[in-house]
C-alpha positions in Angstrom: 7.5 8.0 10.9 4.0 6.7 10.9 3.2 4.4 8.0 -0.3 3.1 7.3 -1.4 0.6 4.7 -5.0 1.0 3.9 -6.2 -2.0 1.9 -9.4 -3.4 0.5 -10.4 -6.8 1.8 -9.7 -9.0 4.8 -6.8 -11.4 4.8 -7.8 -15.0 5.4 -4.6 -16.9 4.2 -2.6 -17.9 7.3 0.7 -17.8 5.5 0.2 -14.2 4.4 -1.0 -13.2 7.9 2.2 -14.8 9.4 4.4 -13.0 6.9 2.7 -9.7 7.5 3.0 -10.2 11.3 6.7 -10.9 10.9 7.5 -7.8 8.9 5.3 -5.6 11.1 7.2 -6.8 14.1 10.6 -6.1 12.4 9.4 -2.7 11.3 8.4 -1.7 14.9 12.1 -0.8 15.5 11.9 1.8 12.8 8.4 3.2 12.5 4.8 2.9 13.7 2.9 0.6 11.3 -0.8 0.3 10.9 -2.7 -1.9 8.6 -6.3 -0.9 8.0 -8.6 -3.1 6.1 -11.9 -1.9 4.5 -14.6 -4.2 3.2 -14.5 -5.4 -0.3 -17.5 -5.6 -2.7 -18.7 -8.8 -4.3 -18.0 -8.6 -8.0 -20.4 -10.4 -10.3 -18.7 -12.9 -12.6 -19.7 -11.0 -15.7 -19.7 -7.5 -14.3 -20.2 -4.7 -16.8 -17.7 -1.8 -17.0 -20.3 0.4 -15.2 -20.7 -2.2 -12.4 -17.0 -2.4 -12.0 -16.7 1.4 -11.8 -19.4 1.5 -9.2 -17.7 -1.3 -7.1 -14.4 0.7 -7.3 -16.2 3.8 -6.2 -17.8 2.1 -3.2 -14.5 0.6 -2.1 -12.8 3.9 -2.8 -15.1 5.7 -0.5 -14.3 3.4 2.3 -10.5 3.8 1.6 -10.7 7.6 1.5 -12.6 7.6 4.8 -9.5 6.0 6.5 -6.9 8.4 5.1 -6.0 11.3 7.4 -6.2 14.7 5.6 -2.6 15.5 6.5 -1.1 12.2 5.2 1.1 11.8 2.2 -0.7 9.2 0.1 1.0 6.7 -2.2 -1.4 4.6 -4.3 -0.2 1.3 -5.5 -1.2 1.0 -9.1 0.1 -0.9 -12.1 0.4 2.4 -14.0 2.4 4.0 -11.2 6.1 4.8 -11.2 8.5 1.8 -10.8 11.5 2.3 -8.5 14.4 0.2 -7.4 14.6 -0.7 -3.7 17.3 1.9 -3.3 15.1 4.6 -5.0 12.2 3.6 -2.8 14.4 3.9 0.3 15.6 7.3 -0.8 12.0 8.4 -1.4 10.9 7.3 2.1 14.0 9.1 3.6 13.1 12.2 1.7 9.5 12.2 2.9 10.8 11.8 6.5 13.4 14.5 6.1 10.9 17.1 4.8 8.2 16.6 7.4 5.9 14.0 5.9 5.8 11.9 8.9 2.4 10.3 8.0 2.6 8.2 4.9 -0.3 6.1 3.7 0.0 3.4 1.1 -3.3 2.5 -0.5 -4.0 -1.0 -2.0 -7.2 -1.4 -4.0 -9.3 -4.5 -4.4 -9.3 -6.9 -7.3 -10.5 -4.2 -9.7 -8.0 -1.6 -8.6 -8.5 1.9 -7.3 -11.3 4.4 -8.0 -10.6 7.7 -9.8 -11.3 9.5 -6.5 -8.6 7.6 -4.7 -6.1 8.1 -7.5 -6.9 11.9 -7.4 -6.2 11.9 -3.6 -2.9 10.2 -4.1 0.2 12.4 -3.9 2.1 9.8 -6.0 1.6 6.4 -7.5 3.9 3.4 -7.2 4.1 0.2 -9.2 6.0 -2.9 -8.2 5.8 -4.4 -11.7 3.9 -4.5 -14.9 2.7 -7.8 -13.7 -0.6 -8.1 -11.8 -0.3 -9.4 -8.2 -3.1 -10.5 -5.9 -4.0 -7.5 -3.7 -3.6 -9.7 -0.6 0.0 -10.6 -1.5 0.8 -6.9 -2.2 0.6 -6.1 1.5 3.4 -8.6 2.3 5.5 -7.4 -0.6 5.0 -3.8 0.3 5.9 -4.4 4.0 9.1 -6.3 3.0 10.1 -3.4 0.7 9.4 -0.8 3.5 11.6 -2.9 5.9 14.3 -3.2 3.2 14.1 0.6 2.7 14.7 1.3 6.4 17.6 -1.1 6.5 19.1 0.5 3.4 18.7 4.0 4.8 20.4 3.0 8.1 23.3 1.3 6.3 22.3 -2.0 8.0 22.9 -5.3 6.2 20.1 -6.9 4.3 20.3 -9.6 1.7 20.2 -8.5 -1.9 
């Protein structure tokens, strides 16, 4: 399985980079993992709704340009479907079983994802009704992907 995470913004926080590196290393035994970053837009402090939509569209265009046409796309969005770790693992296993070997997870910037990116998504996923920093979501997502592979292989992993 080839899993890509396409995300808005460049990580600067050393602790997040270290955590992401650790999970990417662990996942290399199970799948090919790519993390693709696209530039974020500066958001004015008092941006209008129109300005925010324009920012999401520009970021969305960059995201869409990095998604292969034959990939199964899962957009991370607060309004997406919530799953338990076991349900998430079962979904990844199902995708692999039925020939969806390229899976792309998309993480938007601080304003979220554009309508065009959401339209391209095959499904949406939410980790919580809470809002998390988009930089932190990369680490949380990688940990859950790793957990999913461990669950699917029947390998021990802390609960």
